[in-house]
C-alpha positions in Angstrom: 12.6 16.3 -8.7 10.0 16.2 -6.0 11.4 16.8 -2.6 11.4 14.3 0.7 8.4 13.8 2.8 9.7 14.1 6.5 8.3 11.4 8.8 5.9 14.2 11.0 4.1 14.6 7.0 4.5 10.6 6.8 2.5 10.4 9.8 -0.1 13.1 9.3 -0.9 11.8 5.9 -1.1 8.2 6.4 -3.6 8.9 9.3 -5.9 11.3 6.9 -5.6 8.5 4.8 -6.6 5.7 7.6 -9.3 7.6 8.5 -10.5 8.3 4.8 -10.4 4.5 4.3 -12.3 3.4 7.6 -12.9 -0.3 7.4 -11.8 -0.9 3.8 -8.8 -2.5 2.6 -6.7 -1.4 -0.2 -3.9 -3.6 -1.5 -1.8 -0.6 -2.8 -1.8 1.5 0.8 -1.2 -1.9 2.7 0.7 -0.4 5.6 -0.4 3.1 5.4 -3.6 2.7 7.4 -1.4 0.6 10.5 0.8 4.2 10.3 -2.4 5.8 10.4 -4.0 3.7 13.6 -0.6 3.7 15.1 -0.7 8.1 14.7 -4.0 8.1 16.2 -3.4 5.8 19.1 -0.3 7.6 20.0 -2.5 11.1 19.7 -4.6 9.6 22.2 -2.2 8.5 24.9 -0.2 11.1 24.8 0.9 12.7 28.1 -0.5 9.4 30.1 1.8 7.5 32.7 3.6 4.6 31.6 1.1 1.8 30.2 1.7 -2.1 30.9 2.7 -3.7 27.4 -0.3 -6.1 27.9 -3.0 -3.8 28.8 -1.4 -1.4 26.1 -2.1 -4.3 23.3 -5.8 -4.8 24.5 -6.5 -1.4 24.7 -5.2 -0.8 20.7 -7.0 -3.9 19.9 -10.4 -3.1 21.6 -10.6 0.7 21.2 -8.6 1.1 18.1 -9.0 -1.7 16.0 -5.0 -2.4 15.8 -4.6 -6.0 15.3 -1.7 -7.4 17.3 1.3 -7.8 15.2 2.3 -11.2 14.6 
């Protein structure tokens, strides 16, 4: 029986897959690139002061190419 993956392992693996895929779309991994983008964004804002939500959305879209939630 395979061992259960931790949230940290999932985030790290998702980030690696997202970086490897770049802008390619793979239907089988539909949510994995999105998780990877979130991890990348989180790594970049770690330690910063609180960011206003509207500015945060603009930064995420412009610099990290994270589409706004619908």
